C-alpha positions, -999 to +999 in steps of 0.1 A: +000+000+000+013+034-009+017+059+019+017+097+018+029+123+043+003+146+058+003+175+081-024+181+107-026+201+139-031+187+174-031+203+208+002+200+225-013+179+253-028+154+228+006+151+211+022+144+245-004+118+253+002+100+220+039+101+224+036+086+259+013+058+248+036+051+218+066+049+241+050+025+266+038+002+238+070+005+217+051+020+188+056+049+165+034+080+167+020+069+133+012+034+146-009+049+174-028+071+150-034+043+125-047+019+152-070+045+165-083+052+129-087+014+123-111+013+153-129+046+146-135+045+108-155+013+106-178+026+134-184+058+115-189+039+082-216+019+099-235+050+109-268+053+090-260+089+079-228+077+063-243+047+047-272+067+032-250+095+019-218+079+008-230+070-027-245+104-036-214+122-048-233+132-080-262+147-061-269+184-062-265+205-030-303+206-028-307+168-032-280+163-005-297+186+019-330+168+013-314+134+020-297+147+052-329+163+065-347+130+059-321+110+078-319+134+107-356+131+113-355+093+116-360+077+150-338+050+164-365+025+155-365+038+119-328+032+117-328-004+126-319-026+097-344-054+091-329-067+059-301-059+035-299-064-002-271-056-026-276-050-063-249-049-089-254-031-122 
């Protein structure tokens, strides 16, 4: 897998926390971040909002807002998955 360098900003206290954890577990700073993302991203991708909006890149801004408003108004009961079907075109 190809890797790229990226800059991002963190609070100094968070940087120190990551360095401390990395040191104790003999990991690199990058390893700590990658492991955290490995845990976090699947959870976020399982969120109904993500799953309902991930495939609408070609939607207009108005269509996107309409979908998001519909999703935000759903109750927890509405969001339960009763079945799942996948179609290939």
